[in-house]
C-alpha positions, 0 to 999 in steps of 0.5 A, a space after each residue: 720540975 717542968 717535966 711534971 707539968 708537961 702533960 698539963 702544959 701540952 693540953 693548955 697549949 693545944 687549947 690556946 692554939 685550937 681556940 685562936 685558930 678557930 676564933 680567927 677563922 670565925 673572924 675571917 668569916 664575919 669580915 667576909 660576910 659583913 656587907 650583907 647585914 647579919 651573917 648567913 649562919 645567924 640568919 639561918 638560926 633566925 629563920 629556924 627560930 621563926 619556924 619553931 615559934 610559928 609551930 608553937 603558935 607564936 606567929 613570927 615575922 623577921 625584918 632585916 636591918 642590914 645597916 645594923 647587922 641584925 634581924 628583928 623578931 616580930 612576934 604577936 604584932 610586936 618587935 620583941 627581940 633582935 638577932 645579932 651575931 653574938 646570939 648564934 652561939 659560935 663563940 660558945 661552940 668554939 670554946 667547946 671544941 677547943 677544950 674537947 680537942 685539947 684532950 684529943 682521943 682520936 676518932 672519938 674526939 671528932 664524934 663527941 665534938 660533932 655531937 656536942 655541937 649539934 646539942 649546943 646548936 639545938 639548945 641555942 635555938 630553944 634558948 632564942 625561942 624561949 627568950 622571944 616567948 618570954 619577951 612576947 608574953 612576959 616582958 617584965 621577966 625578959 632582962 632576967 632571962 636574957 641576962 641570967 637564965 638562958 646564958 646559964 642554960 647554954 653555958 651549963 650545957 657546955 660544962 656538962 658536955 665537958 665533964 662527960 668528955 673528961 670523965 667518960 672519954 678523955 681520962 678514961 683508961 684505954 685498957 679497961 
């Protein structure tokens, strides 16, 4: 009976191992960079968000709060949001990669994972820009967008990428 579940158990085991390895590596990175305030990757994202917002006509300055490990977005003469480590979407990217690599299919796994990470990175930038614009111009909708709309966008992107991976790559017959 256990033989029937062996493929599923192998996929599940690969997912768990890959997820835990990536999660511990990320935690190590956070621990190493803790003294400098917001981690460098999150700071890069904050800088890119500020650049995008400036290009869209939303003058933006960043203020470091090293003690609290965050960066504040100052948009249109107001502090609208703050960037913390959880805003960088790395945890979402780790989850995405663990799933894709659980269904390993050689070189195309690496190519798809890289393309997916790039897409998630761009979606995350746009998510933060969108949130800052909402908080700047339509603050009354801020909580709804932060708690529901934008998480649905980023997690919805992950689900779509997973479905594409499974349907067109992972479970596709290699001989057809």
